[in-house]
N, C-alpha and C positions, 0 to 999 in steps of 0.2 A: 443598110441601116446598121449603125454602131449602137449596141445596147449595153448599158452599164447597169447591173443589179447591185443594190446595197443591201448587205445582211450576211449572216453566216450560218443560218439553220437549215433544217430540212425543208421549209418553204421555199428558201432561196435556191437550193439545189433543184427542187422540183420546177421552180420558174425557169431556171437556166436549161434544164432538159427541155421543156416546152418550147422556149425561145430558140434554142439551137435547132429544133426541128422546123422552124419557119424559114422559108427560102429567102425571105427578105432580109434576114439577118446576116451580115457580112462580117461583123466582128462582135464578140461577146466577152464581157468581163464581169467579174464579180468581187466586190470589196466589203469586207475583208476576206470572205469566202471561208471554205473548209476543205478537207482533203478530197472531197467529191467535187465541188465546184472547180477546184484548181485544174482538174483534168480537161474540162470542156470550156471554161471560162476563167482563164487565169487572171489573178489580180492585176490591175493597171499600174504597177509600179516598176521602177521609179518614175515619177513624173517631174519633168523639168518645169521651173517657174511656178511651183505649186502655190505660191501666194505669200504675201507679207507675214512674217512671223509664224509660218507653218512649215514644218518639215515631215518629210514622209519616212524618216528613219531608215534611209536607203541602205544602211549597213545590214539591215535585216528586214527587207521590204515585206516579206510574207507574213509578218506579225504586226505590221502597221494597222491600226483601227482608225477609221474616220470618227473623230471625237467632236466634231461640231458641224452644223450646217455649212458654214463657210468652207471647211476642209472637204466636205463632200462636193460641194460645187467646184472647188479648185480642182479636185481630182477628175471630175466630169469634163471640165474645160481642158485640162491638160491632155486627156486621153481622147479628146474631140468626139464625145458622145453625142449621138443624135437623139437618144432617149435614155432617161435614167428611171429606173423601176425601184422604188424604195420599199423594201420588205417589212422591217420591223416597225413598231409603233413609236418607240422613243424618238428616233430622228424626226418623224413626221411631226409629232407634238412639239418638238424643239424648233421646227420651221425649216427643215432640210428642203422640202419642196419649194418653198419661197426662194431659198437661196439659189437653187439650181435654176429656177426659171428667171431669176435676176440676171444670170449670166448668159441668158439667151438659148437655153436648152430645154427641150420639152421634157416634162417630168410627170410620170404616172404616180400620183399621190396627192392627197389634199393639203391645203395650205395650213400653217400653224392655227389659225383661227378655226378652220373647219375640222381640223383633227381634234379639236375639243370635244366632238361627239365621242371619241374614245377616252380622251384625256380627262374628262369630267363627267361622272355619271350624273351629277346634278344638272349640268348643262345639257346633257342628252335628254334628261326627262323634261327639261323646259322646252326644248325643241319639239318633243313628241307631243307635249301638251298643246303647244300652239298649232301643231300640224294635225291634231286630232288622231294621232297614231295610237292604238291600243296597246297599253303597257300596265305593269303592276303599280298600284298606289305605292308611293314612297315618301319617306321623311328624311331630310338631310340634317344630321346631328353634329353640333360642333362642341358639345360639352357632355360630361358624364350624366348630368340630370336629363338632357334631352335624349340621349341614348336610352336611358331606362324608360322614358316616357314612350319613346317609339316602340321599344320591345313590348311594353304593356299594350300598346294599341294594336299591334299586329298579331301578337301571340305566337305560339309554335305551329308548324315548324318556322324557325326564325331564319330570316334571310339578311345577312349583315355583309356590307361590301365596302371595301376601301374606295373612296370617290376617286382616286388617281389611278395612275398605272401601277399594276402589280404583277405583270408577266403572266397573267392567267391564274394567279394564286391568292387574289385578294378577296375571294368570296367564301363565306362560310354559310352552309345550310344545315341547320341541326335543330333538334328537338330539345337540347340541353341548354337551358338559359345561362348557365355559367360559362359554357363554351362560347356562346354568342356574345355575352358581355365581355369576356376575355378578349375576343377578337376586336370588338369595337374599341375597347380600351387601348389595345395596341395600336390601332390606327390612330386614335386620337393623340396618343403619346408621341406618334411620328409626325404630329403637326398637320394632319390631314382630316377633312370631314369624313364622317361615316354616313353611308346611305343604308337605311333599314327599309325593307320592302316587304309587301304581301307576298306570301308564298304562291307560286304558280304550279298547278298540277299538270300532269300530261308530259309526253315525251318531248325533247328538245330537238330543234333542227337548226342547222347553219345554212344560211342562204346568202351567197355572195352576189353583188351587183356592180357591174362596171358602169360608170357614169362620167360624162363630161361637164356635169353641172346642170344640164337640162334633160338630155336623153338618158334613159336608164335601160340597160340590158342585163337581165338576170341569168346567172348561171345555174347549174344543176344543183339541187340541194344535196346536203350531206348531214351526217350526224357524227359527233365526236364523243370521246370519252374522257372525262376530266380526272377522275379519281384513280389512284394508283393501282388499286386492287381489283380483282374479279368481283362481279357483282356490285360495282360501284362502292366499294369499301376504301377506307383509308383517307388520307388527305388529298386535297386537290393539287393538280399538277398543270403544266403548261399543255397537257393533252397526251394521252397515251395510245390513240389510235382513232380511226375514223373509216367511214365507208360512204359510198355513193353508187347507184341512187337508192332512194328510200321505197321500197316496194309497198310498204304499209301507209305511206302519206297519201292524203287525198289527191286526186289528179288535178284538181284546180288550185293546189296550194300556191304554186309559184304566181299564177295570174292574180289570185286574190291578194297575196302579199304585195305584189307590184302595185295594185290599186290602193290598198289600205295602209301600206307602211313605206315602201321604197320611194315611189314618185312624190307622195306628200312630203316626206322628209327632205328630199332633193329640193322640191319647190320652196320649201320653208327656209332652208339654207340660202337659196338664191334670193328670196325676198329680203333676208336679213343683210344682204350684201356681202355674204361669205360663202359663195358657191362651193359646194362640195365636188371635187373632181377626183377621180381614182376609184378605189375599191371600197364600197360601202357594204359592210358585213352586218347582216341583221341576225342576232341570236334570237331564236323564237321558242316559245312553248305553245304547243297545241293543247290547250286547256279545255275543260268542260264548258268554258264560256267563250270559246273561240280562240283564235290566234292572238297571242300577246308578245310584245317584244321584251326580251329579257335584258338585252343590252346592245349597243352598237359598237363595232370596231371599225377602224379606218383603214384597214389593210387586209390582205389575204390571211385567212386563218392558218394556223399550224397545229394539228396535222391535217386539216381537212383539204388543204391545197393539194396535198400529195395523193388524195384519193379522187378529187375532181379533175385535175388537169390531164391525167392519162385518158380521160373519156372526152375531152374536148377536141374535136376534129378542126375547128376554125383556127387558122394560124393566130398565135398569141400575140406576137409583136405588133401586127398590124391592128389587132383590136385594141391593145394598150395605147398605141400611138394615136389612134383615132380619138380616144378618150382624152388623152393629154393635149390634143390640138383642137378639141372643140368640134370634131367631125363625126361623132358617133352616130348622128341621124342618118349619115350617108352609108354607114356600115351594113353589110348584109346580115340577116338573122343568123345566129349562132347555130353551128352544126354539132351534133354529138355522135360519138361512136356507140354502138350497142354494147350491152354487157354491163359489168359491174366492176368496181375497184375497191380494194380493202387495204388499208395501211395500218401496221402494227409498230409501235415505237418500242425499241430496245434502249433501255435506259441503264445509266451506271448504278452500281451498288450504292445504297443509301439515299438515292434520289427519292423525293425532292428536297428533303430537309438538309442532308449532308452528302452530296454525291462524291463518290471517290473516283478520281481520274488517274490517268497515267498507265493504264492497261493496254496491252496490244489487242487490236480488234482484227481477228481473222474472218475472211470472207466478205469483208467491207466493200470490195469493188465489184461484187456481183451487180448485174444490170438491174436488179429489183431494189437496190439500196438508194435511199436518199440520205446523205450525210448531214449530220447536225453538229454535234459536239465532237469533231475529229480533227486532227492534225496529222501531217505526213512528214517522216523524217527523210534525211538525205538518201537513205536506202530504199525509200518508197513505202516503208512500212507504216500503217495506219495505227494511230494511238487515240485512245479516249481522252477528250479534253473538255467534256461538258456533261450536264446532267441528263439531257436526252441525247444519245450517241447516234443512232440510226433511226430512220423510219423505212420499213420494209413494206414494199408495195407488190400486191398480188392482183392480177386481173383475170376475168374469165366471163363466160356467157351469163352467169348468175353469181349471186352473192356466195353460194356454197362453194362454188368452183373458185371464186377469187379468194375466199378465206383459206382454202387448202394450199393455193399457190403462195399466199402470203405466209402462212405458217411453216410451210415446207422450207421457204427461204429463211425464216426466222431461226429455225433449227440448224441451219448451216452457219449461223454467226457464231464466232468464238469470242466471247467477252467474259472474262472471269468475274462471277458475281452479278452479271447483267440480269436485269428483270424486265419482264413484259407481262401484259395481260393476255390470258388465253381465251377471252370471250368477246373479242372484238367482232361486232356484226353477228354474233352467234343468235342472239334472240330474233334479229330480223331475218337471218337466213332460215330459221326454223318457224317463222310465221308466229312468233310469240309477242309481238308488239301490238297493243290495241290502244285506241284512242278513247279518252274519257267520254 
């Protein structure tokens, strides 16, 4: 099987590592990729006959970026891919999976219409309401007056969200009315609606599910850390770390969420004539009133993927291909390795507001590294080229051991001004997480 991965982050590097371990994979490529993916999944350039009006900039193919669904499909066709795995949300919301399937290639990822589960929080709320999925009460505001009315209704702590895609940084949770109002006003000024929600107490969980539009297979749950600083302080980021499994979670969590959230959502999407195929990511809050959905995403999460996939014993390419071709009901139950995994993100100085790039990254080719914002020069040296530079993965028989392995590797990374959280999975490892 020839597999093409689309994306350039730590998630895509983790996907490539897992796909490369599947004996069914005979060729693996990643576009545009990063300094890590280039080692085991070189970009599929140059491509002959890439399509009318489309060029691959073959004078410097390593920097070429697929900028449209049609370009992604053309690259997949030119490289003769058997399966395309689309990592980021933006190409999915733009319709990349539709374009790939149109040229006759199996694609792991939802259609443009189905990806609206992530592309529009208002749409996702409508689907959840129709499916009877438990979630926070919410109001969509399209004006300053409606925003103020919604803030009055729900009160503090205020939960204010950009209705559209915001790279994991479009949500503000604050007790400060001025901060909440300012965020909402900024979203409105950008021409997008604002979603104001009821606050959900309790710890949050990320649960991935692979689906072919009918059958759903849930993966092992994880927990991620959005804020930049220890103790969940500072601004939201794309994610500063994650771990799996969750020793504090109820043992019936996955089965209960399958019945109350995942299957009803997939069934509702099918009933609407827009079946959801690919990865349905349910962000959950385990509240005092039971499980509630915080949000849906339409792809693997980053950095949770880096913590979940090292524990998956089932070959990944076969699983994703079964979902992409409507054969998930015939797939064997998922198998998991024992133990735990912890991933810690090393970010550039100034991230998330104003990341500084262009520094040499030493120790980046350690086996525990999952590259994100990196490039490699002609001499093989790795340089920082993005806000989140590396995800460092540690595994072990338990969370404490996995944490030590992750942080030992973090301390071997040389990145001037690099920043990371020192408390990823600490509370869970020490048994300090309790349910409301």
